[in-house]
Backbone as CSV, one residue per row, in Angstrom:
resi,resn,N_x,N_y,N_z,CA_x,CA_y,CA_z,C_x,C_y,C_z
1,MET,0.755,-1.284,0.100,0.121,-0.340,0.182,1.018,1.258,-0.140
2,SER,1.884,1.163,0.819,3.613,2.082,0.196,3.210,2.429,-0.817
3,LEU,3.027,1.314,-2.029,3.629,1.831,-2.985,2.373,3.126,-3.510
4,LEU,1.171,3.593,-3.601,0.278,3.901,-3.481,-0.022,4.438,-2.629
5,GLY,0.829,4.933,-1.908,1.098,6.255,-1.403,-0.186,6.461,-0.218
6,VAL,-0.892,5.301,0.291,-1.383,5.895,1.502,-1.199,5.829,2.974
7,PRO,-1.903,7.246,3.405,-1.046,8.225,4.551,-1.409,6.841,5.550
8,ASP,0.170,6.766,6.475,0.249,5.704,7.480,-0.993,5.670,9.335
9,ASN,-2.097,6.953,8.637,-2.873,6.832,9.845,-4.548,5.852,8.807
10,ILE,-4.442,5.589,7.728,-5.919,4.510,7.275,-5.180,3.481,6.315
11,LEU,-3.287,2.882,7.041,-2.542,1.709,6.118,-3.661,0.742,6.294
12,PRO,-3.621,0.358,8.055,-4.786,-0.296,7.939,-6.458,-1.149,7.696
13,ILE,-6.961,0.345,7.891,-8.055,-0.032,7.209,-8.219,-0.454,6.055
14,THR,-7.068,-0.063,4.904,-7.004,0.075,2.811,-6.229,-1.381,2.915
15,THR,-5.562,-1.869,3.804,-5.384,-3.500,4.164,-6.559,-4.017,4.150
16,GLY,-7.423,-4.621,5.373,-7.947,-4.547,5.044,-9.372,-5.611,4.294
17,TYR,-9.554,-3.929,3.589,-10.504,-3.726,2.406,-9.974,-4.550,2.137
18,ALA,-8.273,-4.598,0.948,-7.800,-4.899,-0.298,-7.512,-6.019,-0.291
19,ARG,-8.173,-7.180,1.616,-7.887,-8.298,1.392,-9.412,-8.760,0.783
20,ILE,-10.292,-8.371,1.029,-11.627,-8.965,1.323,-11.786,-8.772,0.100
21,ILE,-11.522,-7.746,-0.943,-10.778,-7.050,-2.611,-10.858,-8.078,-3.302
22,LEU,-9.626,-8.592,-2.728,-8.998,-9.564,-3.720,-8.715,-11.187,-3.276
23,ILE,-10.070,-11.401,-2.517,-10.548,-12.975,-2.355,-11.768,-12.870,-2.954
24,GLY,-12.206,-12.021,-3.511,-13.738,-12.125,-4.415,-13.545,-12.127,-5.118
25,ILE,-12.283,-11.705,-5.768,-11.828,-11.483,-7.500,-11.868,-13.237,-8.192
26,PRO,-11.777,-14.136,-7.189,-11.559,-15.408,-8.246,-13.590,-15.625,-8.606
27,GLY,-13.943,-15.443,-7.395,-15.590,-15.742,-7.277,-15.932,-15.355,-8.142
28,PHE,-16.170,-14.050,-9.166,-16.074,-12.948,-9.534,-15.892,-13.124,-10.783
29,PHE,-14.043,-13.793,-11.053,-14.472,-14.458,-12.570,-15.205,-15.900,-12.710
30,VAL,-15.232,-16.148,-12.329,-15.533,-17.435,-12.210,-17.311,-17.560,-13.241
31,PHE,-17.644,-16.748,-12.006,-18.766,-16.493,-12.634,-20.146,-15.786,-13.785
32,ILE,-18.530,-14.863,-14.249,-18.473,-14.476,-14.695,-17.808,-14.891,-16.039
33,VAL,-17.016,-15.894,-16.866,-16.604,-17.312,-17.106,-18.177,-17.918,-17.257
34,VAL,-18.827,-18.763,-16.344,-19.853,-19.611,-16.521,-21.039,-18.592,-16.899
35,ILE,-21.212,-17.614,-17.346,-22.072,-16.443,-17.397,-21.929,-16.550,-18.957
36,SER,-20.689,-16.834,-19.216,-20.309,-16.175,-20.512,-20.444,-17.726,-21.719
37,VAL,-20.232,-18.690,-21.113,-20.122,-19.263,-21.682,-21.408,-20.500,-21.621
38,LEU,-22.371,-19.529,-20.618,-23.917,-20.160,-21.243,-24.325,-18.932,-22.314
39,ARG,-23.972,-18.018,-22.055,-23.982,-17.241,-24.033,-23.959,-17.462,-24.677
40,GLY,-22.374,-18.409,-24.965,-21.396,-18.478,-25.466,-23.189,-20.542,-26.461
41,VAL,-23.675,-20.901,-25.742,-23.741,-21.847,-26.008,-25.916,-21.852,-26.371
42,GLY,-25.422,-20.291,-26.008,-27.414,-19.589,-26.659,-28.483,-19.962,-25.160
43,ASP,-28.138,-20.544,-24.239,-28.651,-21.129,-23.044,-29.350,-18.730,-22.524
44,THR,-29.332,-19.038,-22.983,-29.342,-17.191,-21.465,-30.642,-16.892,-20.805
45,ARG,-31.831,-17.942,-20.488,-32.579,-17.776,-20.231,-32.074,-18.429,-18.272
46,TYR,-30.917,-19.064,-18.285,-31.738,-19.368,-17.025,-29.524,-18.788,-16.130
47,ASP,-28.835,-17.423,-17.561,-27.852,-17.075,-17.198,-27.548,-16.384,-15.578
48,TYR,-28.923,-16.211,-15.014,-28.866,-15.006,-14.327,-29.481,-15.559,-13.305
49,SER,-29.488,-16.792,-13.193,-30.212,-17.359,-12.053,-29.347,-18.543,-11.251
50,LEU,-27.989,-18.383,-11.657,-27.114,-19.400,-11.075,-27.226,-18.378,-9.058
């Protein structure tokens, strides 16, 4: 976080926030891939019901 110029007084908060975001990115990526595959095979009816 120091490379981004985060002030020292909010460093613990931003580190926790970054961890939460980085943990969620793989799940979001999998969701996007599954939706894209369903759309690619023509099943647009059930793609958002996951």
